[in-house]
N, C-alpha and C positions, 0 to 999 in steps of 0.2 A: 321184500321185495318192498320201494320206496312209492311214493304214487308217480312219480315223473318215468321212471320204467315201466308201471303196470298201465299209465294212460299209453304209451305207445306200443305197448302190446296190444291193448284191446281195443285201438284204434285200427290198427291193420284187422284186426279177426272178426270187426263189425262193422266198418264202411267198405263199399262195396269198389270194387277195383276201377280204376279209369276208363278201362274197355268195358268195361257190364255200363258204366255210367253212360257210356258213349251209345253205348249200343241203344238204350233208356231212350235215349232224345233221339237218336235215327227213326227205332219206330216208333216214336211219334209221328217222327213230319212225313216220312213214308214219300219226300219230293218224286216226281214223275221226270224220269232222264231231260225232256223236253223243258222243265220248267230251271234244273241244272243246268245246261247249254245256253239260258235265255240270262237264268241271274243266278251266277255260280256264285258272287257275293253276299246276294241278299238269302240264300238256302247256306253259305256257311256261317253267315253272322246269325243265324234262329240256331243256328244245332249248336255252334256256343253258347249264346245266350238260355237254351233249354236245362243245355248239360249243371252248367252252372248256378239256374233253380232246381235242380234238383239233387248237387253235389251240397246246394244252402240247407237245403231241409234235412237229407239225409245228415247232414255234419252239426247239425241240432241235437237231433234225434240220436246223435254217438256221443255228445257227449254230456247230455242228460242223464245216460245212462251212465256212463264212465263216471260221473261224480257224483250218482248217488248208489254205484258199487264201490269206489272209493269210502264215502262216509259207512260203508257196514261194514266194509274191511280195516276201518279205522285208520286211513289210510290218509283222510282227511280229518278235520277236527271238523263235529256237526254241533253248530250253534241254535241258538232262536233268530235271529236275525240275518240279513246279507250283510251291513255290518261289521257286525261280529266277526263273523264269516272271512270277508275280506285279511279280519285284518290279524286272525290266527293262522291262515293258509294259506298270505300273499306273496311267499316265493313259487310256494305250488300253484296257483294260479297262472302267474304272472308266466312260468313254464310252462304254463299246459297251453296258454295262449298263445306261446309262440311258436312253439310246438304245432299248434295247427297253423298259424300262417307257414313257415316251411312246406306243413304236407301242402295247401292248396298253392304256392309259386310253382310244384315238385311238380304236380297234377295238372297245371299250366302247358303247357310245354307239349304233356304226350295227348291231352286232348285234343288242342289244334290241328296237332299229324292225323292224329286218329278219324278226325272229319272230311281231311283233306282226302285220307285214302278211299274215305267211303264213296265220299262224292266224284272222284276219280274212279271208283269203280264200276260205279253207276253208269259212267259214261261209255264203259267197254271198251276205252285205251289199252291197250296191248304194254304192259310194261312191267320191266322187275324190281323188286326194293329193298335197299339194305343191302348194296352192291361195293366193296371195297374195290377201289378205283384208284388213284392216289389220293388215298383215303376214305372215309363210308360216303355215298352219294342215297340220296332217299328213291329216287325214281331215275331211273333210265327209259325210255321213251326208243322204240318196242321189247326191244329186251337187252339183256349183256350178250347176247351172244351175234345181233344184229350188230351191235359196238363192236365189233370183234371183227367183224367183216368190215364197217364202215363208220369211221367215227366220226365225220364229219357227218353225214346224213340223221342221226343221232338227235333225241333230244334228252338231256341232264338235266334235271330240277333235284334242290335242298332245301330243306324247311327248317327254318330256324323261326322262331316264337320271336325272340327278338336279335337286333342285332348289340347287344351289351357285352357279349364275351365271343370270343374266340373268332369275331365275326372276315377280322384281317385274314385270318390263318384259312379259314371255311373258305374265304373269295382265290386266293392263290392254289389252295388245292384246286378246286374247278377250273381256274382258269390252264390248269395245268394237262387236264384230260381233253382240253384240244375235239370238245364233242362241235355238231355243230351249231350248236343251240344250246345256251347254258344260264340256267333262271335260279334264281333265291327268292323262294316263298316265303313271308313273311306276317306276322300280326303287326310288328313294332307301328305305334304310331308317331314313335319321338325318332325321325329318322333327318340325318342332315344332308345339305346338300354336297358336303363334303364325302363322305360314303358313298353315296352315287356316284359323284365325278371318278372316287376311286374304283368300284365299279369299272365302270367304262370302261377305264381305262386296263381292265384285263376281263373284256368282251365278255361279262355278267350283267344278264340284265334283273331287273328288281319285281317280283311283283308284293301288291301291297292291294288298299282296299283302294276300290273304286274312286268313293270321296275325298280319299289323302290324294289320289291321282289328280286329282279334279280341281283339288284347293291348293296342295305346295307343290307338282310336281307337273302339269301340265305341258311345259316348253324338255322334261327330257326323256327323249327318245329310248334309252336304254331303261325306264320307268315303264309299269303296263296295271292298270290294274287287273283285278279278279278275271273279270266278265268279260274282260277284253284279251286275255290269256287263254282263257275257254272260248270264245267264240273268233280270234282273230287268229293268236298268235299259236296256236296246237295246230287246227288245222290246213291252215296254211305249210307248214311243216311235214304234214301226213304225205305228202307225194316225193318225199326225198325219202321218210323210212320203211314205205309200205311195200318198197320193192326187194325189202329186205326180208319181208318175210316167209 
């Protein structure tokens, strides 16, 4: 086994899963439902920040352990100085940090989804998740069964950490569902007005960070901040779907 294969295998064995790291952050915060209702945006940001700190700490510990084990197994050349170690192990070290970066990026989307689901669950809204309609949707409020009775009374939510890949396809799939309210939630901060306008044509509402809504999309009525979505949008739709329960 070479170093690249070894470090990938050991990282999977040593690093806590995304779900476990999310749980650690959630246990540290333990928000009251009343706090989530008032400041969903702030609660979500705090959970992501805390998890990122936990991840950084565990990533450092994991990397140090892998390097030590690799030197002991002679998968990396052990030298007397950092400069010479870098010289003799350059390609392996380069691939090592590239792999770390890729792993971090792949975990980021799951982290956002984990915390949104946790906060949703804390609010006691009924929902079904990961349902296949015309493509997969992340949440149907109040349930898929209710959606089959009267789709125009239900709320459909899709979660995309960024809007850089497949977002047009997702918007098309969401529009074809013909639900009463359709939302796409994202943590992306680099959103163009052209994307927002295209979503508007498909009757898809975008849910973003509160401050981004205020700073860039104040006049766009199909764009809402996380806190407004929880305080106003969802409660206003409840009268429509609660009759289906």
